[in-house]
C-alpha positions in Angstrom: -0.1 -0.1 -0.2 2.9 2.2 1.0 3.8 2.3 -2.7 0.4 3.1 -4.2 0.4 6.0 -1.9 3.7 7.2 -3.0 2.6 6.4 -6.9 -0.7 8.4 -6.6 1.4 11.1 -5.1 3.3 11.3 -7.8 0.6 11.2 -10.0 -0.7 14.2 -8.2 2.5 16.1 -8.8 2.7 15.5 -12.5 -0.4 17.6 -13.0 -3.4 14.9 -12.4 -4.2 16.6 -9.8 -7.9 15.2 -8.4 -5.8 11.8 -8.4 -7.5 9.6 -5.9 -5.6 7.9 -3.3 -5.1 3.7 -3.7 -8.1 1.4 -2.5 -8.2 -2.0 -1.8 -10.9 -4.3 -3.4 -12.7 -7.4 -2.3 -10.2 -9.9 -3.3 -7.5 -7.8 -1.2 -5.4 -6.7 -4.3 -4.8 -2.6 -4.5 -6.7 -0.6 -6.8 -5.7 2.7 -8.3 -8.4 4.1 -10.3 -6.1 6.1 -13.5 -8.1 8.6 -14.9 -8.2 8.6 -19.3 -6.6 11.5 -20.0 -3.3 13.2 -21.8 -1.9 14.3 -18.2 -2.7 11.2 -16.6 -0.9 9.0 -19.3 2.2 11.2 -19.4 2.5 10.9 -15.3 1.8 7.8 -15.6 4.7 7.0 -17.3 6.5 9.4 -15.1 5.4 7.8 -11.9 5.5 3.9 -13.0 8.4 2.6 -11.8 7.1 3.3 -8.3 4.8 0.3 -8.6 5.8 -3.2 -8.3 7.1 -4.8 -11.1 7.1 -1.2 -13.0 3.4 -1.1 -12.6 2.6 -4.3 -15.4 -0.4 -6.6 -13.3 0.7 -10.8 -13.4 -0.7 -12.4 -16.1 -3.5 -14.3 -13.9 -3.9 -10.4 -12.4 -4.6 -9.3 -16.1 -6.5 -12.3 -17.2 -8.9 -12.1 -13.7 -9.3 -8.4 -14.1 -10.5 -9.1 -18.1 -12.3 -11.5 -17.0 -14.5 -9.5 -14.4 -14.9 -6.2 -17.1 -16.1 -8.5 -19.5 -19.1 -9.9 -17.2 -19.3 -6.2 -16.3 -20.2 -5.1 -19.6 -22.1 -8.0 -21.1 -24.4 -7.0 -17.7 -24.5 -3.2 -18.8 -25.9 -4.5 -22.3 -28.1 -6.4 -20.8 -29.5 -4.0 -18.5 -30.3 -1.5 -21.0 -26.9 0.2 -22.4 -27.0 -2.0 -25.4 -23.8 -0.1 -26.9 -22.0 -0.5 -24.0 -18.5 -1.8 -25.3 -16.1 -4.5 -24.1 -13.1 -3.2 -22.6 -9.6 -3.3 -24.7 -6.7 -5.8 -24.6 -5.6 -3.8 -21.4 -8.8 -3.9 -19.8 -9.7 -0.2 -19.9 -13.4 0.9 -21.2 -12.7 3.6 -23.6 -13.6 7.2 -22.7 -15.6 8.3 -25.8 -18.0 5.9 -25.6 -20.2 8.7 -24.8 -22.7 7.6 -22.2 -24.6 9.8 -20.0 -23.6 8.3 -16.7 -25.8 10.8 -14.8 -28.9 9.1 -16.7 -31.0 7.2 -14.6 -30.9 3.8 -16.7 -27.6 4.2 -17.1 -26.7 4.7 -12.9 -29.6 1.6 -12.6 -27.4 -0.7 -14.9 -24.2 0.0 -13.5 -25.8 -0.6 -9.9 -27.0 -3.9 -11.1 -23.4 -4.6 -12.3 -20.9 -3.7 -10.2 -20.6 -6.9 -8.1 -19.7 -8.9 -12.0 -16.6 -6.1 -12.0 -14.7 -7.7 -9.1 -13.6 -4.3 -7.6 -12.1 -2.9 -10.7 -15.1 -0.7 -11.9 -15.5 2.5 -9.7 -19.0 3.9 -9.4 -19.2 7.1 -10.8 -22.3 9.7 -9.8 
């Protein structure tokens, strides 16, 4: 956790002012929510050496994350968001998906599907 806190501090120091502190997920793993922005991409490169393995997840950890995110995406489609995309190979959803995250139908789908995401998706209001 100390490394993750140091990483979060580095991200903020490199221009991502609203970078959240790390948190643990149900599996006991530490989760960092990295925003999808140009500033975050640049800061991530500057700070990744602070994470174990340079920030690269283990193969089994990445496979678990991707499986959880695929279940989440499928659930979102089944709950009324038909064009919700699957995550990419890095386990990220495109930020340009164009959903109104404040729409009640989106929020209802997200509430129903978050348990399937394995703690890898943060609820957004």
